[in-house]
CHARMM-style PDB file with segment names, atoms N, HN, CA, C and O in Angstrom:
ATOM      1  N   MET     1      15.486  32.095 -16.068  1.00  0.00      PROA
ATOM      2  CA  MET     1      14.117  32.640 -16.631  1.00  0.00      PROA
ATOM      3  C   MET     1      12.894  31.710 -16.167  1.00  0.00      PROA
ATOM      4  O   MET     1      12.858  30.491 -15.996  1.00  0.00      PROA
ATOM      5  N   PRO     2      11.945  32.654 -16.027  1.00  0.00      PROA
ATOM      6  CA  PRO     2      10.238  32.220 -15.466  1.00  0.00      PROA
ATOM      7  C   PRO     2       9.819  31.557 -16.328  1.00  0.00      PROA
ATOM      8  O   PRO     2      10.168  31.859 -17.469  1.00  0.00      PROA
ATOM      9  N   VAL     3       8.958  30.458 -16.142  1.00  0.00      PROA
ATOM     10  HN  VAL     3       8.674  30.213 -15.215  1.00  0.00      PROA
ATOM     11  CA  VAL     3       8.256  29.655 -16.788  1.00  0.00      PROA
ATOM     12  C   VAL     3       6.593  30.417 -16.971  1.00  0.00      PROA
ATOM     13  O   VAL     3       5.882  30.574 -15.979  1.00  0.00      PROA
ATOM     14  N   THR     4       6.168  30.814 -18.290  1.00  0.00      PROA
ATOM     15  HN  THR     4       6.746  30.686 -19.096  1.00  0.00      PROA
ATOM     16  CA  THR     4       4.880  31.205 -18.222  1.00  0.00      PROA
ATOM     17  C   THR     4       4.286  30.514 -19.082  1.00  0.00      PROA
ATOM     18  O   THR     4       4.656  30.079 -20.173  1.00  0.00      PROA
ATOM     19  N   ARG     5       3.128  30.421 -18.403  1.00  0.00      PROA
ATOM     20  HN  ARG     5       2.828  30.774 -17.517  1.00  0.00      PROA
ATOM     21  CA  ARG     5       1.995  29.690 -19.060  1.00  0.00      PROA
ATOM     22  C   ARG     5       0.967  30.604 -20.251  1.00  0.00      PROA
ATOM     23  O   ARG     5       0.479  31.732 -20.181  1.00  0.00      PROA
ATOM     24  N   LYS     6       0.922  29.722 -21.147  1.00  0.00      PROA
ATOM     25  HN  LYS     6       1.319  28.806 -21.204  1.00  0.00      PROA
ATOM     26  CA  LYS     6      -0.090  30.065 -22.164  1.00  0.00      PROA
ATOM     27  C   LYS     6      -1.394  29.733 -21.933  1.00  0.00      PROA
ATOM     28  O   LYS     6      -1.614  28.592 -21.528  1.00  0.00      PROA
ATOM     29  N   THR     7      -2.554  30.686 -22.147  1.00  0.00      PROA
ATOM     30  HN  THR     7      -2.375  31.614 -22.476  1.00  0.00      PROA
ATOM     31  CA  THR     7      -4.007  30.162 -21.867  1.00  0.00      PROA
ATOM     32  C   THR     7      -4.474  30.554 -23.064  1.00  0.00      PROA
ATOM     33  O   THR     7      -4.119  31.477 -23.796  1.00  0.00      PROA
ATOM     34  N   ILE     8      -5.554  29.508 -23.205  1.00  0.00      PROA
ATOM     35  HN  ILE     8      -5.843  28.758 -22.609  1.00  0.00      PROA
ATOM     36  CA  ILE     8      -6.346  29.619 -24.350  1.00  0.00      PROA
ATOM     37  C   ILE     8      -7.499  30.860 -24.598  1.00  0.00      PROA
ATOM     38  O   ILE     8      -8.568  30.782 -23.993  1.00  0.00      PROA
ATOM     39  N   GLN     9      -7.342  31.530 -25.133  1.00  0.00      PROA
ATOM     40  HN  GLN     9      -6.473  31.593 -25.625  1.00  0.00      PROA
ATOM     41  CA  GLN     9      -8.633  32.572 -25.168  1.00  0.00      PROA
ATOM     42  C   GLN     9      -9.568  32.215 -26.234  1.00  0.00      PROA
ATOM     43  O   GLN     9      -9.384  31.935 -27.419  1.00  0.00      PROA
ATOM     44  N   ILE    10     -10.796  32.310 -25.389  1.00  0.00      PROA
ATOM     45  HN  ILE    10     -10.946  32.537 -24.427  1.00  0.00      PROA
ATOM     46  CA  ILE    10     -12.259  32.085 -25.976  1.00  0.00      PROA
ATOM     47  C   ILE    10     -13.014  33.137 -25.830  1.00  0.00      PROA
ATOM     48  O   ILE    10     -13.190  33.706 -24.752  1.00  0.00      PROA
ATOM     49  N   LYS    11     -13.541  33.485 -26.969  1.00  0.00      PROA
ATOM     50  HN  LYS    11     -13.399  33.023 -27.844  1.00  0.00      PROA
ATOM     51  CA  LYS    11     -14.417  34.740 -27.099  1.00  0.00      PROA
ATOM     52  C   LYS    11     -15.391  34.835 -26.130  1.00  0.00      PROA
ATOM     53  O   LYS    11     -16.149  33.866 -26.166  1.00  0.00      PROA
ATOM     54  N   LYS    12     -15.693  35.768 -25.146  1.00  0.00      PROA
ATOM     55  HN  LYS    12     -15.078  36.555 -25.116  1.00  0.00      PROA
ATOM     56  CA  LYS    12     -16.963  35.564 -24.576  1.00  0.00      PROA
ATOM     57  C   LYS    12     -18.192  35.173 -25.047  1.00  0.00      PROA
ATOM     58  O   LYS    12     -19.091  34.680 -24.364  1.00  0.00      PROA
ATOM     59  N   SER    13     -18.221  35.437 -26.417  1.00  0.00      PROA
ATOM     60  HN  SER    13     -17.491  35.837 -26.972  1.00  0.00      PROA
ATOM     61  CA  SER    13     -19.676  35.217 -27.035  1.00  0.00      PROA
ATOM     62  C   SER    13     -19.632  33.762 -27.331  1.00  0.00      PROA
ATOM     63  O   SER    13     -20.605  33.149 -27.770  1.00  0.00      PROA
ATOM     64  N   HSD    14     -18.568  33.271 -27.099  1.00  0.00      PROA
ATOM     65  HN  HSD    14     -17.778  33.769 -26.743  1.00  0.00      PROA
ATOM     66  CA  HSD    14     -18.464  31.708 -27.774  1.00  0.00      PROA
ATOM     67  C   HSD    14     -18.587  30.767 -26.315  1.00  0.00      PROA
ATOM     68  O   HSD    14     -19.015  29.613 -26.362  1.00  0.00      PROA
ATOM     69  N   GLU    15     -18.238  31.293 -25.269  1.00  0.00      PROA
ATOM     70  HN  GLU    15     -17.890  32.230 -25.231  1.00  0.00      PROA
ATOM     71  CA  GLU    15     -18.417  30.567 -23.847  1.00  0.00      PROA
ATOM     72  C   GLU    15     -19.438  30.069 -23.607  1.00  0.00      PROA
ATOM     73  O   GLU    15     -20.390  30.829 -23.430  1.00  0.00      PROA
ATOM     74  N   GLY    16     -19.659  28.559 -23.499  1.00  0.00      PROA
ATOM     75  HN  GLY    16     -18.886  27.941 -23.642  1.00  0.00      PROA
ATOM     76  CA  GLY    16     -20.622  27.861 -23.212  1.00  0.00      PROA
ATOM     77  C   GLY    16     -21.657  27.270 -24.436  1.00  0.00      PROA
ATOM     78  O   GLY    16     -22.600  26.544 -24.119  1.00  0.00      PROA
ATOM     79  N   LEU    17     -21.465  27.551 -25.521  1.00  0.00      PROA
ATOM     80  HN  LEU    17     -20.700  28.140 -25.778  1.00  0.00      PROA
ATOM     81  CA  LEU    17     -21.967  27.428 -26.662  1.00  0.00      PROA
ATOM     82  C   LEU    17     -22.501  25.665 -26.683  1.00  0.00      PROA
ATOM     83  O   LEU    17     -23.614  25.231 -26.978  1.00  0.00      PROA
ATOM     84  N   LEU    18     -21.431  25.004 -26.316  1.00  0.00      PROA
ATOM     85  HN  LEU    18     -20.526  25.357 -26.076  1.00  0.00      PROA
ATOM     86  CA  LEU    18     -21.458  23.666 -26.778  1.00  0.00      PROA
ATOM     87  C   LEU    18     -22.382  23.205 -25.479  1.00  0.00      PROA
ATOM     88  O   LEU    18     -23.113  22.237 -25.689  1.00  0.00      PROA
ATOM     89  N   HSD    19     -22.416  23.706 -24.366  1.00  0.00      PROA
ATOM     90  HN  HSD    19     -21.822  24.492 -24.195  1.00  0.00      PROA
ATOM     91  CA  HSD    19     -23.144  23.165 -22.963  1.00  0.00      PROA
ATOM     92  C   HSD    19     -24.937  23.685 -23.646  1.00  0.00      PROA
ATOM     93  O   HSD    19     -25.988  23.045 -23.606  1.00  0.00      PROA
ATOM     94  N   LYS    20     -24.741  24.611 -24.030  1.00  0.00      PROA
ATOM     95  HN  LYS    20     -23.888  25.130 -24.063  1.00  0.00      PROA
ATOM     96  CA  LYS    20     -26.245  25.106 -25.038  1.00  0.00      PROA
ATOM     97  C   LYS    20     -26.643  24.148 -25.776  1.00  0.00      PROA
ATOM     98  O   LYS    20     -27.678  23.527 -25.532  1.00  0.00      PROA
ATOM     99  N   GLU    21     -26.033  23.953 -26.568  1.00  0.00      PROA
ATOM    100  HN  GLU    21     -25.192  24.457 -26.766  1.00  0.00      PROA
ATOM    101  CA  GLU    21     -26.352  23.084 -27.966  1.00  0.00      PROA
ATOM    102  C   GLU    21     -26.607  21.603 -27.325  1.00  0.00      PROA
ATOM    103  O   GLU    21     -27.497  20.855 -27.729  1.00  0.00      PROA
ATOM    104  N   LEU    22     -25.825  21.329 -26.414  1.00  0.00      PROA
ATOM    105  HN  LEU    22     -25.102  21.937 -26.085  1.00  0.00      PROA
ATOM    106  CA  LEU    22     -26.550  19.958 -25.472  1.00  0.00      PROA
ATOM    107  C   LEU    22     -27.239  19.832 -24.469  1.00  0.00      PROA
ATOM    108  O   LEU    22     -27.351  18.728 -23.936  1.00  0.00      PROA
ATOM    109  N   ASN    23     -27.762  20.767 -24.061  1.00  0.00      PROA
ATOM    110  HN  ASN    23     -27.671  21.664 -24.495  1.00  0.00      PROA
ATOM    111  CA  ASN    23     -28.802  21.084 -23.097  1.00  0.00      PROA
ATOM    112  C   ASN    23     -28.284  20.642 -21.742  1.00  0.00      PROA
ATOM    113  O   ASN    23     -29.070  20.174 -20.919  1.00  0.00      PROA
ATOM    114  N   VAL    24     -26.801  20.791 -21.439  1.00  0.00      PROA
ATOM    115  HN  VAL    24     -26.162  21.172 -22.108  1.00  0.00      PROA
ATOM    116  CA  VAL    24     -26.149  20.952 -19.979  1.00  0.00      PROA
ATOM    117  C   VAL    24     -26.133  22.191 -19.471  1.00  0.00      PROA
ATOM    118  O   VAL    24     -25.851  23.204 -20.112  1.00  0.00      PROA
ATOM    119  N   PRO    25     -26.515  22.127 -17.995  1.00  0.00      PROA
ATOM    120  CA  PRO    25     -26.149  23.245 -17.315  1.00  0.00      PROA
ATOM    121  C   PRO    25     -24.567  23.848 -17.232  1.00  0.00      PROA
ATOM    122  O   PRO    25     -23.774  22.912 -17.125  1.00  0.00      PROA
ATOM    123  N   MET    26     -24.049  24.891 -17.249  1.00  0.00      PROA
ATOM    124  HN  MET    26     -24.694  25.651 -17.336  1.00  0.00      PROA
ATOM    125  CA  MET    26     -22.927  25.294 -17.202  1.00  0.00      PROA
ATOM    126  C   MET    26     -22.123  24.508 -15.935  1.00  0.00      PROA
ATOM    127  O   MET    26     -20.980  24.056 -15.999  1.00  0.00      PROA
ATOM    128  N   GLU    27     -23.044  24.467 -14.752  1.00  0.00      PROA
ATOM    129  HN  GLU    27     -23.973  24.834 -14.700  1.00  0.00      PROA
ATOM    130  CA  GLU    27     -22.442  23.935 -13.627  1.00  0.00      PROA
ATOM    131  C   GLU    27     -22.012  22.967 -13.549  1.00  0.00      PROA
ATOM    132  O   GLU    27     -21.096  22.771 -12.750  1.00  0.00      PROA
ATOM    133  N   GLN    28     -22.596  21.780 -14.503  1.00  0.00      PROA
ATOM    134  HN  GLN    28     -23.340  21.939 -15.152  1.00  0.00      PROA
ATOM    135  CA  GLN    28     -21.781  20.387 -14.624  1.00  0.00      PROA
ATOM    136  C   GLN    28     -21.423  20.159 -15.970  1.00  0.00      PROA
ATOM    137  O   GLN    28     -21.908  20.526 -17.040  1.00  0.00      PROA
ATOM    138  N   PRO    29     -20.481  19.483 -15.662  1.00  0.00      PROA
ATOM    139  CA  PRO    29     -19.661  18.882 -16.663  1.00  0.00      PROA
ATOM    140  C   PRO    29     -20.519  18.216 -17.961  1.00  0.00      PROA
ATOM    141  O   PRO    29     -21.645  17.813 -17.672  1.00  0.00      PROA
ATOM    142  N   ILE    30     -20.115  18.078 -19.269  1.00  0.00      PROA
ATOM    143  HN  ILE    30     -19.200  18.405 -19.504  1.00  0.00      PROA
ATOM    144  CA  ILE    30     -20.608  17.498 -20.285  1.00  0.00      PROA
ATOM    145  C   ILE    30     -20.553  16.028 -20.003  1.00  0.00      PROA
ATOM    146  O   ILE    30     -19.415  15.635 -19.747  1.00  0.00      PROA
ATOM    147  N   PRO    31     -21.625  14.987 -19.983  1.00  0.00      PROA
ATOM    148  CA  PRO    31     -21.524  13.864 -19.938  1.00  0.00      PROA
ATOM    149  C   PRO    31     -20.600  13.219 -21.137  1.00  0.00      PROA
ATOM    150  O   PRO    31     -20.374  13.778 -22.211  1.00  0.00      PROA
ATOM    151  N   ALA    32     -20.082  11.847 -20.709  1.00  0.00      PROA
ATOM    152  HN  ALA    32     -20.265  11.393 -19.837  1.00  0.00      PROA
ATOM    153  CA  ALA    32     -19.286  11.488 -21.946  1.00  0.00      PROA
ATOM    154  C   ALA    32     -20.116  11.194 -23.203  1.00  0.00      PROA
ATOM    155  O   ALA    32     -19.798  11.616 -24.314  1.00  0.00      PROA
ATOM    156  N   ALA    33     -21.327  10.355 -22.929  1.00  0.00      PROA
ATOM    157  HN  ALA    33     -21.586  10.012 -22.026  1.00  0.00      PROA
ATOM    158  CA  ALA    33     -22.164   9.991 -24.080  1.00  0.00      PROA
ATOM    159  C   ALA    33     -22.693  11.039 -24.816  1.00  0.00      PROA
ATOM    160  O   ALA    33     -23.226  10.725 -25.880  1.00  0.00      PROA
ATOM    161  N   LYS    34     -22.671  12.376 -24.460  1.00  0.00      PROA
ATOM    162  HN  LYS    34     -22.238  12.631 -23.596  1.00  0.00      PROA
ATOM    163  CA  LYS    34     -23.324  13.354 -25.166  1.00  0.00      PROA
ATOM    164  C   LYS    34     -22.157  14.003 -25.837  1.00  0.00      PROA
ATOM    165  O   LYS    34     -22.392  14.602 -26.886  1.00  0.00      PROA
ATOM    166  N   LEU    35     -20.840  13.967 -25.349  1.00  0.00      PROA
ATOM    167  HN  LEU    35     -20.648  13.480 -24.497  1.00  0.00      PROA
ATOM    168  CA  LEU    35     -19.669  14.723 -26.213  1.00  0.00      PROA
ATOM    169  C   LEU    35     -19.643  13.690 -27.234  1.00  0.00      PROA
ATOM    170  O   LEU    35     -19.577  14.041 -28.412  1.00  0.00      PROA
ATOM    171  N   GLU    36     -19.696  12.186 -26.856  1.00  0.00      PROA
ATOM    172  HN  GLU    36     -19.749  11.901 -25.899  1.00  0.00      PROA
ATOM    173  CA  GLU    36     -19.737  11.335 -28.459  1.00  0.00      PROA
ATOM    174  C   GLU    36     -20.321  11.723 -29.227  1.00  0.00      PROA
ATOM    175  O   GLU    36     -19.969  11.999 -30.374  1.00  0.00      PROA
ATOM    176  N   GLN    37     -21.672  11.854 -28.585  1.00  0.00      PROA
ATOM    177  HN  GLN    37     -21.957  11.630 -27.654  1.00  0.00      PROA
ATOM    178  CA  GLN    37     -22.672  12.221 -29.879  1.00  0.00      PROA
ATOM    179  C   GLN    37     -22.364  13.533 -30.723  1.00  0.00      PROA
ATOM    180  O   GLN    37     -22.510  13.528 -31.945  1.00  0.00      PROA
ATOM    181  N   ALA    38     -22.011  14.452 -30.155  1.00  0.00      PROA
ATOM    182  HN  ALA    38     -21.892  14.456 -29.162  1.00  0.00      PROA
ATOM    183  CA  ALA    38     -21.666  15.534 -30.469  1.00  0.00      PROA
ATOM    184  C   ALA    38     -20.742  15.838 -31.509  1.00  0.00      PROA
ATOM    185  O   ALA    38     -20.768  16.811 -32.262  1.00  0.00      PROA
ATOM    186  N   LEU    39     -19.676  14.622 -31.460  1.00  0.00      PROA
ATOM    187  HN  LEU    39     -19.655  13.831 -30.848  1.00  0.00      PROA
ATOM    188  CA  LEU    39     -18.200  14.554 -32.130  1.00  0.00      PROA
ATOM    189  C   LEU    39     -19.102  13.739 -33.315  1.00  0.00      PROA
ATOM    190  O   LEU    39     -18.606  13.956 -34.421  1.00  0.00      PROA
ATOM    191  N   HSD    40     -19.981  13.090 -33.362  1.00  0.00      PROA
ATOM    192  HN  HSD    40     -20.384  12.913 -32.464  1.00  0.00      PROA
ATOM    193  CA  HSD    40     -20.776  12.719 -35.091  1.00  0.00      PROA
ATOM    194  C   HSD    40     -21.595  13.437 -35.123  1.00  0.00      PROA
ATOM    195  O   HSD    40     -22.530  12.813 -35.624  1.00  0.00      PROA
ATOM    196  N   SER    41     -22.012  14.739 -34.837  1.00  0.00      PROA
ATOM    197  HN  SER    41     -21.252  15.246 -34.430  1.00  0.00      PROA
ATOM    198  CA  SER    41     -22.917  15.908 -35.265  1.00  0.00      PROA
ATOM    199  C   SER    41     -23.082  15.924 -36.532  1.00  0.00      PROA
ATOM    200  O   SER    41     -22.137  15.420 -37.138  1.00  0.00      PROA
ATOM    201  N   SER    42     -24.108  16.396 -37.315  1.00  0.00      PROA
ATOM    202  HN  SER    42     -24.876  16.806 -36.823  1.00  0.00      PROA
ATOM    203  CA  SER    42     -23.720  16.838 -38.444  1.00  0.00      PROA
ATOM    204  C   SER    42     -23.194  18.447 -39.254  1.00  0.00      PROA
ATOM    205  O   SER    42     -22.930  18.853 -40.386  1.00  0.00      PROA
ATOM    206  N   ASP    43     -23.271  19.053 -37.632  1.00  0.00      PROA
ATOM    207  HN  ASP    43     -23.486  18.723 -36.713  1.00  0.00      PROA
ATOM    208  CA  ASP    43     -23.519  20.359 -37.501  1.00  0.00      PROA
ATOM    209  C   ASP    43     -21.735  20.662 -37.551  1.00  0.00      PROA
ATOM    210  O   ASP    43     -21.177  20.510 -36.464  1.00  0.00      PROA
ATOM    211  N   PRO    44     -21.065  20.971 -38.443  1.00  0.00      PROA
ATOM    212  CA  PRO    44     -19.235  21.359 -37.997  1.00  0.00      PROA
ATOM    213  C   PRO    44     -18.866  22.053 -37.208  1.00  0.00      PROA
ATOM    214  O   PRO    44     -17.754  21.838 -36.727  1.00  0.00      PROA
ATOM    215  N   ALA    45     -19.626  23.131 -36.771  1.00  0.00      PROA
ATOM    216  HN  ALA    45     -20.529  23.306 -37.161  1.00  0.00      PROA
ATOM    217  CA  ALA    45     -19.521  24.024 -35.834  1.00  0.00      PROA
ATOM    218  C   ALA    45     -19.255  23.200 -34.239  1.00  0.00      PROA
ATOM    219  O   ALA    45     -18.324  23.308 -33.441  1.00  0.00      PROA
ATOM    220  N   GLU    46     -20.302  22.500 -34.210  1.00  0.00      PROA
ATOM    221  HN  GLU    46     -21.058  22.412 -34.858  1.00  0.00      PROA
ATOM    222  CA  GLU    46     -20.704  21.564 -32.753  1.00  0.00      PROA
ATOM    223  C   GLU    46     -19.272  20.307 -33.007  1.00  0.00      PROA
ATOM    224  O   GLU    46     -18.457  19.784 -32.247  1.00  0.00      PROA
ATOM    225  N   ARG    47     -19.441  20.259 -33.888  1.00  0.00      PROA
ATOM    226  HN  ARG    47     -20.103  20.684 -34.506  1.00  0.00      PROA
ATOM    227  CA  ARG    47     -18.237  18.641 -33.763  1.00  0.00      PROA
ATOM    228  C   ARG    47     -17.047  19.584 -33.606  1.00  0.00      PROA
ATOM    229  O   ARG    47     -16.309  19.121 -32.737  1.00  0.00      PROA
ATOM    230  N   LYS    48     -16.620  20.611 -34.058  1.00  0.00      PROA
ATOM    231  HN  LYS    48     -17.220  20.987 -34.764  1.00  0.00      PROA
ATOM    232  CA  LYS    48     -15.014  21.591 -33.533  1.00  0.00      PROA
ATOM    233  C   LYS    48     -15.333  21.649 -32.162  1.00  0.00      PROA
ATOM    234  O   LYS    48     -14.462  21.163 -31.441  1.00  0.00      PROA
ATOM    235  N   ARG    49     -16.377  22.124 -31.561  1.00  0.00      PROA
ATOM    236  HN  ARG    49     -17.085  22.519 -32.146  1.00  0.00      PROA
ATOM    237  CA  ARG    49     -16.620  22.766 -29.935  1.00  0.00      PROA
ATOM    238  C   ARG    49     -16.377  21.191 -29.241  1.00  0.00      PROA
ATOM    239  O   ARG    49     -15.560  21.101 -28.324  1.00  0.00      PROA
ATOM    240  N   ALA    50     -17.012  20.134 -29.645  1.00  0.00      PROA
ATOM    241  HN  ALA    50     -17.676  20.208 -30.390  1.00  0.00      PROA
ATOM    242  CA  ALA    50     -16.704  18.912 -28.860  1.00  0.00      PROA
ATOM    243  C   ALA    50     -15.473  18.465 -29.091  1.00  0.00      PROA
ATOM    244  O   ALA    50     -15.026  18.032 -28.029  1.00  0.00      PROA
ATOM    245  N   GLN    51     -14.733  18.360 -29.928  1.00  0.00      PROA
ATOM    246  HN  GLN    51     -15.096  18.712 -30.791  1.00  0.00      PROA
ATOM    247  CA  GLN    51     -13.528  17.883 -30.561  1.00  0.00      PROA
ATOM    248  C   GLN    51     -12.389  18.628 -29.565  1.00  0.00      PROA
ATOM    249  O   GLN    51     -11.399  18.070 -29.091  1.00  0.00      PROA
ATOM    250  N   PHE    52     -12.723  19.806 -29.404  1.00  0.00      PROA
ATOM    251  HN  PHE    52     -13.526  20.259 -29.789  1.00  0.00      PROA
ATOM    252  CA  PHE    52     -11.826  20.773 -28.287  1.00  0.00      PROA
ATOM    253  C   PHE    52     -11.957  20.258 -26.924  1.00  0.00      PROA
ATOM    254  O   PHE    52     -11.100  19.931 -26.102  1.00  0.00      PROA
ATOM    255  N   ALA    53     -13.506  20.264 -26.871  1.00  0.00      PROA
ATOM    256  HN  ALA    53     -14.202  20.529 -27.538  1.00  0.00      PROA
ATOM    257  CA  ALA    53     -13.768  19.462 -25.489  1.00  0.00      PROA
ATOM    258  C   ALA    53     -13.284  18.325 -25.124  1.00  0.00      PROA
ATOM    259  O   ALA    53     -12.787  18.159 -24.010  1.00  0.00      PROA
ATOM    260  N   GLU    54     -13.373  17.388 -26.036  1.00  0.00      PROA
ATOM    261  HN  GLU    54     -13.777  17.523 -26.941  1.00  0.00      PROA
ATOM    262  CA  GLU    54     -12.119  16.215 -25.579  1.00  0.00      PROA
ATOM    263  C   GLU    54     -10.838  16.417 -25.293  1.00  0.00      PROA
ATOM    264  O   GLU    54     -10.274  15.854 -24.355  1.00  0.00      PROA
ATOM    265  N   ASN    55     -10.230  17.309 -26.150  1.00  0.00      PROA
ATOM    266  HN  ASN    55     -10.688  17.766 -26.913  1.00  0.00      PROA
ATOM    267  CA  ASN    55      -8.712  17.492 -26.178  1.00  0.00      PROA
ATOM    268  C   ASN    55      -8.794  18.012 -24.612  1.00  0.00      PROA
ATOM    269  O   ASN    55      -8.117  17.536 -23.701  1.00  0.00      PROA
ATOM    270  N   ALA    56      -9.685  19.003 -24.485  1.00  0.00      PROA
ATOM    271  HN  ALA    56     -10.235  19.389 -25.224  1.00  0.00      PROA
ATOM    272  CA  ALA    56      -9.415  19.832 -23.144  1.00  0.00      PROA
ATOM    273  C   ALA    56      -9.225  18.748 -22.197  1.00  0.00      PROA
ATOM    274  O   ALA    56      -8.194  18.842 -21.531  1.00  0.00      PROA
ATOM    275  N   ARG    57      -9.979  17.723 -21.967  1.00  0.00      PROA
ATOM    276  HN  ARG    57     -10.817  17.647 -22.508  1.00  0.00      PROA
ATOM    277  CA  ARG    57     -10.207  16.501 -20.753  1.00  0.00      PROA
ATOM    278  C   ARG    57      -8.854  16.256 -20.512  1.00  0.00      PROA
ATOM    279  O   ARG    57      -8.556  15.830 -19.397  1.00  0.00      PROA
ATOM    280  N   HSD    58      -7.829  16.473 -21.479  1.00  0.00      PROA
ATOM    281  HN  HSD    58      -8.071  16.819 -22.385  1.00  0.00      PROA
ATOM    282  CA  HSD    58      -6.387  15.914 -21.061  1.00  0.00      PROA
ATOM    283  C   HSD    58      -5.723  16.551 -20.774  1.00  0.00      PROA
ATOM    284  O   HSD    58      -4.802  16.168 -20.052  1.00  0.00      PROA
ATOM    285  N   PHE    59      -5.833  17.996 -21.216  1.00  0.00      PROA
ATOM    286  HN  PHE    59      -6.581  18.307 -21.802  1.00  0.00      PROA
ATOM    287  CA  PHE    59      -5.002  19.059 -20.242  1.00  0.00      PROA
ATOM    288  C   PHE    59      -4.723  19.156 -18.682  1.00  0.00      PROA
ATOM    289  O   PHE    59      -5.425  18.691 -17.784  1.00  0.00      PROA
ATOM    290  N   HSD    60      -3.614  19.819 -18.573  1.00  0.00      PROA
ATOM    291  HN  HSD    60      -3.043  20.197 -19.303  1.00  0.00      PROA
ATOM    292  CA  HSD    60      -3.316  19.447 -16.816  1.00  0.00      PROA
ATOM    293  C   HSD    60      -3.977  20.726 -15.978  1.00  0.00      PROA
ATOM    294  O   HSD    60      -3.516  21.867 -15.931  1.00  0.00      PROA
ATOM    295  N   HSD    61      -5.269  20.192 -15.282  1.00  0.00      PROA
ATOM    296  HN  HSD    61      -5.643  19.266 -15.320  1.00  0.00      PROA
ATOM    297  CA  HSD    61      -5.807  21.481 -14.913  1.00  0.00      PROA
ATOM    298  C   HSD    61      -5.336  21.616 -13.514  1.00  0.00      PROA
ATOM    299  O   HSD    61      -5.563  20.659 -12.773  1.00  0.00      PROA
ATOM    300  N   PRO    62      -4.722  22.641 -13.036  1.00  0.00      PROA
ATOM    301  CA  PRO    62      -4.702  23.142 -11.774  1.00  0.00      PROA
ATOM    302  C   PRO    62      -5.630  22.746 -11.118  1.00  0.00      PROA
ATOM    303  O   PRO    62      -6.737  22.743 -11.657  1.00  0.00      PROA
ATOM    304  N   LYS    63      -5.446  22.118  -9.264  1.00  0.00      PROA
ATOM    305  HN  LYS    63      -4.547  22.120  -8.826  1.00  0.00      PROA
ATOM    306  CA  LYS    63      -6.166  22.108  -8.178  1.00  0.00      PROA
ATOM    307  C   LYS    63      -6.731  23.628  -8.256  1.00  0.00      PROA
ATOM    308  O   LYS    63      -6.137  24.649  -8.602  1.00  0.00      PROA
ATOM    309  N   LYS    64      -8.083  23.445  -7.817  1.00  0.00      PROA
ATOM    310  HN  LYS    64      -8.565  22.615  -7.536  1.00  0.00      PROA
ATOM    311  CA  LYS    64      -9.406  24.426  -7.098  1.00  0.00      PROA
ATOM    312  C   LYS    64      -8.485  24.665  -5.706  1.00  0.00      PROA
ATOM    313  O   LYS    64      -8.071  23.646  -5.153  1.00  0.00      PROA
ATOM    314  N   GLY    65      -8.213  25.730  -5.230  1.00  0.00      PROA
ATOM    315  HN  GLY    65      -8.549  26.558  -5.680  1.00  0.00      PROA
ATOM    316  CA  GLY    65      -8.396  26.709  -3.941  1.00  0.00      PROA
ATOM    317  C   GLY    65      -6.778  26.498  -3.628  1.00  0.00      PROA
ATOM    318  O   GLY    65      -6.202  26.609  -2.546  1.00  0.00      PROA
ATOM    319  N   ILE    66      -6.374  26.243  -4.601  1.00  0.00      PROA
ATOM    320  HN  ILE    66      -6.842  26.152  -5.480  1.00  0.00      PROA
ATOM    321  CA  ILE    66      -4.459  26.586  -4.429  1.00  0.00      PROA
ATOM    322  C   ILE    66      -4.009  27.857  -4.961  1.00  0.00      PROA
ATOM    323  OT1 ILE    66      -2.818  28.165  -4.900  1.00  0.00      PROA
TER     324      ILE     66
END
């Protein structure tokens, strides 16, 4: 039986919102210091996005170009 990978579905309208909130261009990764600040934000939606980003850093990401 083949192994199927589950992907995380993010709405197109939600993609890049954390980058916009933290004023980081989409081409660049979010610096750890800014991510840490966002984890302690007063905005619950920003905290949720920051927590997801922190968790996603530990996901297994496939190598690019393969």
